[in-house]
C-alpha positions as CSV (number, residue, x, y, z in Angstrom):
1,M,-5.6,95.0,-54.4
2,R,-5.2,91.3,-54.8
3,G,-4.8,91.0,-51.0
4,F,-8.1,92.8,-50.5
5,A,-9.8,90.5,-53.0
6,I,-8.5,87.4,-51.2
7,L,-9.6,88.9,-47.8
8,G,-13.1,89.5,-49.3
9,V,-13.3,85.9,-50.4
10,I,-12.3,84.7,-47.0
11,L,-14.9,86.9,-45.2
12,S,-17.6,85.8,-47.6
13,F,-16.7,82.1,-46.9
14,V,-16.8,82.7,-43.1
15,F,-20.2,84.5,-43.5
16,V,-21.7,81.6,-45.4
17,I,-20.5,79.2,-42.7
18,V,-22.0,81.4,-39.9
19,L,-25.3,81.6,-41.8
20,T,-25.3,77.8,-42.3
21,A,-24.8,77.2,-38.6
22,V,-27.2,79.8,-37.3
23,F,-30.2,79.7,-39.6
24,P,-30.9,76.0,-39.1
25,C,-31.1,76.6,-35.3
26,M,-33.4,79.6,-35.8
27,A,-35.6,77.7,-38.2
28,S,-35.6,74.7,-35.8
29,D,-36.8,77.0,-33.0
30,Q,-39.5,78.6,-35.1
31,A,-40.6,75.2,-36.4
32,V,-41.4,73.8,-32.9
33,S,-45.1,73.8,-32.3
34,A,-47.5,72.4,-29.6
35,K,-47.7,69.2,-31.7
36,D,-44.0,68.6,-31.3
37,L,-44.1,68.5,-27.5
38,T,-44.3,65.5,-25.3
39,Y,-47.0,66.0,-22.6
40,I,-46.5,64.3,-19.2
41,T,-48.7,64.2,-16.2
42,E,-49.3,62.0,-13.1
43,Q,-52.1,60.9,-10.8
44,F,-52.8,64.1,-9.0
45,P,-56.6,64.5,-8.7
46,P,-58.6,66.7,-9.1
47,F,-56.0,68.4,-11.4
48,N,-54.9,65.4,-13.5
49,F,-55.9,61.8,-13.0
50,K,-56.8,58.6,-14.8
51,E,-60.0,56.9,-13.7
52,D,-61.7,53.9,-15.5
53,D,-59.0,54.4,-18.2
54,N,-60.2,58.0,-18.8
55,L,-57.7,60.8,-18.3
56,Q,-59.4,63.9,-16.8
57,G,-59.1,66.7,-14.3
58,I,-58.9,70.5,-14.1
59,S,-55.5,70.7,-15.9
60,V,-56.4,68.2,-18.6
61,D,-59.7,69.9,-19.5
62,L,-57.9,73.3,-19.5
63,L,-55.1,72.0,-21.7
64,E,-57.5,70.8,-24.3
65,M,-59.1,74.2,-24.4
66,V,-55.6,75.8,-24.7
67,W,-54.9,73.6,-27.7
68,Q,-58.2,74.6,-29.3
69,R,-57.4,78.3,-28.7
70,M,-54.0,77.9,-30.3
71,G,-55.6,76.2,-33.3
72,E,-53.8,72.9,-32.6
73,D,-55.5,69.6,-33.6
74,L,-54.6,67.7,-30.3
75,D,-56.5,65.9,-27.6
76,R,-55.8,64.3,-24.3
77,S,-54.9,61.0,-25.9
78,V,-51.3,62.3,-26.5
79,I,-50.7,62.8,-22.8
80,E,-48.5,60.3,-21.0
81,V,-49.3,59.4,-17.4
82,L,-46.2,58.5,-15.4
83,P,-45.0,58.3,-11.8
84,W,-44.2,61.8,-10.6
85,T,-40.4,61.3,-10.3
86,E,-40.0,59.8,-13.7
87,G,-42.0,62.5,-15.4
88,Y,-40.2,65.3,-13.5
89,N,-36.8,64.0,-14.5
90,R,-37.7,63.4,-18.1
91,T,-39.0,67.0,-18.4
92,L,-35.7,68.3,-16.9
93,E,-33.6,66.2,-19.3
94,E,-35.5,65.8,-22.6
95,D,-36.1,68.6,-25.1
96,N,-39.6,69.5,-26.1
97,T,-41.3,68.1,-23.0
98,V,-43.9,69.7,-20.7
99,L,-45.0,68.4,-17.3
100,F,-48.2,69.3,-15.3
101,T,-49.4,70.1,-12.7
102,V,-46.2,71.5,-11.2
103,G,-45.9,73.8,-8.1
104,R,-44.0,76.9,-9.1
105,V,-41.6,77.6,-6.2
106,P,-38.3,79.4,-6.0
107,E,-36.3,76.2,-5.9
108,R,-37.7,75.2,-9.3
109,E,-37.9,78.6,-10.9
110,Q,-34.8,78.3,-13.1
111,L,-35.3,74.7,-13.9
112,F,-38.2,75.1,-16.2
113,K,-40.1,77.6,-18.3
114,W,-43.7,78.3,-17.1
115,A,-47.2,78.9,-18.2
116,G,-50.1,79.4,-15.8
117,P,-51.2,79.3,-13.2
118,I,-53.7,76.5,-14.0
119,G,-54.7,75.8,-10.4
120,S,-54.2,76.9,-6.8
121,S,-54.3,75.0,-3.5
122,W,-52.8,74.7,-0.1
123,Y,-50.0,72.4,1.2
124,V,-51.0,71.0,4.6
125,M,-50.1,68.3,7.0
126,L,-53.0,65.8,7.5
127,T,-53.3,63.6,10.6
128,K,-56.0,61.3,12.0
129,M,-58.4,63.1,14.3
130,E,-58.0,60.3,16.9
131,K,-54.3,61.1,17.2
132,N,-55.0,64.5,18.7
133,I,-52.0,66.1,17.1
134,S,-51.8,69.8,17.3
135,I,-48.7,71.7,16.0
136,T,-48.1,75.2,17.5
137,D,-44.4,75.3,16.9
138,P,-42.6,73.9,13.7
139,E,-40.1,72.3,16.0
140,E,-42.8,69.9,17.0
141,L,-42.8,68.5,13.5
142,K,-39.5,66.7,14.2
143,K,-41.3,64.4,16.7
144,L,-43.6,63.0,14.0
145,K,-43.3,60.3,11.5
146,I,-44.3,62.2,8.3
147,G,-45.0,60.8,4.8
148,A,-44.3,62.5,1.6
149,V,-44.0,61.8,-2.2
150,E,-40.5,61.7,-3.8
151,D,-39.7,65.0,-5.6
152,D,-42.9,66.6,-4.4
153,L,-43.0,70.1,-3.1
154,A,-43.7,68.7,0.4
155,I,-40.1,67.5,0.6
156,Q,-38.7,71.0,0.3
157,L,-41.3,72.4,2.7
158,L,-40.3,69.9,5.3
159,L,-36.6,70.5,4.7
160,D,-37.3,74.3,5.2
161,K,-38.7,73.4,8.6
162,G,-35.5,71.6,9.7
163,I,-36.8,68.0,9.0
164,K,-34.0,65.8,7.6
165,K,-34.9,63.8,4.5
166,D,-33.7,60.6,6.2
167,D,-36.3,61.1,8.9
168,M,-39.2,61.3,6.3
169,V,-41.2,58.4,5.0
170,I,-40.9,58.9,1.3
171,E,-42.7,56.9,-1.5
172,T,-42.7,57.3,-5.3
173,T,-46.5,57.6,-5.3
174,S,-49.2,58.7,-2.7
175,E,-51.1,55.4,-2.6
176,P,-48.8,53.6,0.0
177,I,-48.7,56.8,2.1
178,V,-52.5,56.9,2.2
179,E,-52.5,53.3,3.5
180,M,-49.8,54.0,6.1
181,L,-51.8,57.1,7.3
182,K,-54.9,54.9,7.5
183,D,-53.3,52.1,9.5
184,G,-51.4,54.5,11.8
185,S,-47.9,53.5,10.7
186,I,-47.2,57.1,10.0
187,D,-48.4,60.1,12.0
188,A,-49.0,62.5,9.2
189,W,-48.9,63.2,5.5
190,V,-47.8,66.5,3.9
191,Y,-49.5,67.1,0.5
192,N,-51.7,69.3,-1.6
193,D,-55.0,69.6,0.3
194,L,-57.5,69.0,-2.5
195,T,-55.5,66.0,-3.8
196,A,-55.1,64.5,-0.3
197,I,-58.8,64.8,0.5
198,W,-59.8,63.3,-2.9
199,Q,-57.5,60.3,-2.4
200,L,-58.6,59.6,1.1
201,Q,-62.2,59.6,0.0
202,K,-61.4,57.4,-3.0
203,S,-59.7,54.9,-0.6
204,G,-63.0,54.6,1.3
205,E,-62.1,56.9,4.2
206,N,-64.3,59.6,5.6
207,S,-62.5,62.9,5.4
208,S,-64.1,64.0,8.7
209,D,-61.9,61.4,10.4
210,Y,-58.9,63.6,9.5
211,T,-57.7,67.0,10.3
212,V,-55.2,69.6,9.1
213,A,-52.6,69.8,11.9
214,Y,-50.4,72.3,10.2
215,V,-50.6,74.6,7.1
216,F,-47.4,75.2,5.2
217,G,-48.8,77.7,2.6
218,S,-50.5,78.0,-0.7
219,S,-49.1,76.8,-4.0
220,D,-49.9,77.6,-7.7
221,G,-49.7,74.9,-10.2
222,Y,-48.3,75.5,-13.7
223,L,-47.3,73.9,-17.0
224,A,-43.6,73.3,-16.6
225,F,-41.7,73.3,-20.0
226,N,-38.2,71.9,-20.6
227,K,-35.8,74.9,-20.8
228,G,-35.2,74.1,-24.5
229,V,-38.8,74.9,-25.5
230,P,-38.8,78.2,-27.4
231,D,-40.0,81.2,-25.4
232,S,-42.5,82.2,-28.2
233,L,-44.2,78.8,-27.8
234,V,-44.4,79.1,-24.1
235,Q,-45.9,82.6,-24.5
236,S,-48.5,81.2,-26.8
237,F,-49.6,78.8,-24.1
238,Q,-49.7,81.6,-21.6
239,E,-51.8,83.8,-23.8
240,A,-54.3,81.0,-24.4
241,I,-54.5,80.2,-20.6
242,D,-55.1,83.9,-19.8
243,Y,-57.9,84.1,-22.4
244,I,-59.7,81.0,-21.2
245,K,-59.5,82.2,-17.5
246,T,-60.8,85.7,-18.2
247,K,-63.2,85.5,-21.1
248,E,-66.7,85.3,-19.7
249,E,-69.5,83.5,-21.5
250,R,-73.1,84.7,-21.7
251,D,-73.9,83.2,-18.3
252,G,-71.2,85.4,-16.7
253,A,-68.7,82.5,-16.0
254,S,-65.5,81.8,-17.8
255,D,-64.7,78.3,-19.2
256,Y,-62.1,78.0,-16.5
257,E,-64.6,78.6,-13.7
258,K,-66.8,76.0,-15.2
259,I,-64.0,73.5,-15.1
260,L,-63.3,74.2,-11.5
261,I,-67.0,73.7,-10.6
262,K,-67.0,70.4,-12.5
263,Y,-64.2,68.9,-10.5
264,T,-64.3,70.4,-7.0
265,P,-67.9,70.5,-5.7
266,G,-68.0,67.0,-4.4
267,I,-64.9,67.4,-2.2
268,N,-65.7,67.7,1.4
269,Q,-63.2,70.1,2.9
270,L,-61.5,69.2,6.2
């Protein structure tokens, strides 16, 4: 009998240790809220961009509405604007971080947790009209000097077409690529169509002087969460996004549709 008593004490002791180890982790997960996250974005108009020291864009406006829907007292002042590569790597490595706007593609699927989509666009190759570049076969891409942004989806799209990374002209931001495209030191630029058009026009260029020489495909942009963010919190973001995108106001338009109208009507399509 004494042996059973000792065994009971041991099992009770082990049970207490297990509870002590497990419950703090569970409590920690449950305690993480939207206020505990670090929000990171980049210059990627019209989705997210800083102009005259004012952070704005489709994704920024939507995120503020998401916070309101979730009952969180947060505003855009908490969002950090960083170069794309820095923000991307921080979100991969640091707990409780979220990056936007991120193209959700198979190569990234298991790297993050996702909520969205918060925007859609096309990835295209832009060239100057005067260059008369017309691509009918992806193999012809190998003859061109093509610019792309480091860690952007464009890199993978070009790799998929057989372009070696060493043969690309890669910069950490899009600004130098825009200048190279303008002065002819590169033949083409692969990027999101809306953002590329926006940045060309902001640099003083007429978008009618440029053309889409090749279309790679469409891309949906999402909030990308570090893998350590609790699933329940990511789901809360997803539910808020879904509500804002589908709930129609009295005028028949959703708040999301109004955001799109606010930021995209002035862009002249190529």
